[in-house]
Steps between C-alpha positions, in 0.01 A plus 500: 500500500455779247349450151783452241296683236456794729878494558570497132261788417595707812847436611561857621196474726641191659845654532348805670310264737831332591658831575188599718552185696870552534559181303718427210361629160764294320284200576250624240768485218604165631157368477441662154810328368406167644148532358649576149720194519206288613283614210795421249537165650125423476516622142802275405339191675175558324677528165690183557200307607315610178801403297512161684122446435547579123811270486290218645248540222781497242635174641143338481472601132858397398596192305628202713861544368517856601372464863819406683674817397191699600469331824861605575416852429186452721717398803722807449188722502351327797827582685466860400143519616586347840785741541271796403241385752758488779603852426130601491446349835813653651412851368139476645643406840727796489209736410302364784777528747558869414129571494473361865766745606319809349261681732157617415471828302439787741171686429490840661707438812758774599870415450728427782524264796337430829514862623380665165134430536235776433236564775163514327270560792475521877181358679447605854720701732763353724374519859654743742546329833478686836701212656811297406368231258620148535628296214297203367714238675471668840130523453468146366695358803320697774161416341581132463472511127856423377774274648828566322702339771349153474474533122879545487548204736298277275567621149805728528537869421192679342247242612214572733175382645181688474318419820144554634344822367806541270398187317139620476608836374687349210229247422236775511705720270548213246144393522390852434727514198370164376139628533575822311662307229204261470266788482708650209476179294818320612505119564655431825773243487734325753795404264809289550781664667758276330552525126695348231801667346320572170225686682745708710693585191191572298397773726844668480609447862819308422691802370639781723296390791582132506701526821175599686335167410516179715596206293454132606772331308404141597153552352584755230219728629487868587309657788296798374556851616162591377192296384540698160735219411257219546214698344707590198585127450129407533431539133845402364480364151120558474276716277269676743157652435504878518201566294304616803780714641800451718544191709584601868641300784582579868753273656518466877827332609801505720801648328881451543794731433861468596535885507856465369694826499262673744696454830491819705215644296152510662571176688339577829162331570286355220582750224749273318451130594553169329143382528176692467143467383344682219194539275625570139283606203590367163339581163504343154376737227543622134799716461287802417321457830809489710532874582147530621539178718810662649297800608228272638750295710637821644151619587442160674814569721385847564158371637664233715749761652212741574327210681797449742530875563859583427647801330690412178656617174502361148825494313590431132793256535808583303620263215803375677283372800226338297608127486557342160124408425330838573462762244366741761439478873321712755575462877294619796704587798346557849620762750711331778494755789803365693714500188374828373470370151286303255543116464374280217178319569366404151626507141312430177672418173403493134711221351343541152553179299851430655380212737231373254766456221733308734221284634329463166163623638284618215144604396311510160440837360184589290623315195580189705876549486698411814671806660718533815304612808610784728538448870478743793540453870434698822524453877178545695621433851802355659659434844710825498182715501483422876806730539303808368169390665649473849716813488244730350212389729683496840387704792701659794422220737659235266171372366424479129153588335393230261398646166124474478511277195694236690309495818248227395799267447707603810192515728637808673496878460824557687801277563619554858852436647527175689472529874 
């Protein structure tokens, strides 16, 4: 949630952010009005409590014959205090409810929706084939790497098996990502994939994208769509030590998404599936360090993409496609030859203090005062990378050259079609 003081001091900035996101700027005025009512309720309740305390002293000093009348007045004042405290409690709840509906303040992202991104850079050139390239599913099937048919039989649409070298290809990719993260100072973690509602809500995922999340009603738990959720909850209600610099984690986990509303869109093969594995970076830092940490996470993604040898581009995601918690997000998109376009492989988001405030994650500044920590996240490798790896490294005979960095894990230089 956003800082109420920032909102009061910069209402136009927040209104502009809402417009950039394509969301309702009227929510800003609604929250300002509710905040004013809350502060008035607190002021009234405090005044009545002070009056009650002073009245209590007066009763203690009064003559015995005067006390019955004073006690009657005390009961009346007590009722007023109770009523004022109820108003205060209700007004505070209203403010929090509106605060939770207001998205993070956009910082530098272009305006618009999903198609209004800005391309920042192209890395590598799309390969020119002298043969008709196969798509990743055809390659994966002929090479014995992917079994969609049996995945559908067992789990339903958009489930799959990674088999044989396909499993090793993914494990190798994720292990390489984990090693790179460790070398860069990240602590590797295997986090829970089921989280409580307050953790899911705290990260901002129960807003516009709630329909994409699997919910287990019987247990009141959510399946995570990214280990960002569990890593953000790791330090909930804590004051963490940032005096030696940012705290960095890399979460390796299975992830689950319903992909609601994406029917008929990139649904072939393993591009949009309900279950996948991922290594996700997560950073806690001081707010003034967040912009540099965002650049560092993007550089980590660059290094990993270079290692798997696919051409890609970097885009600055538009405000309307950010998600409620991100102030800015960069995506990397790999070239998919058979689709003749780029598809998202990674994203990295600067969430500023939005998640830290919701989850009450703080640090102590130089004076010892507790301040809200900033959080950032970024994908370092995930299952859908196999789409780009297979299609960009295929050969005319149907084989696929394994990227050099993955060969120690796969144990092969080339994946050959099954006999």
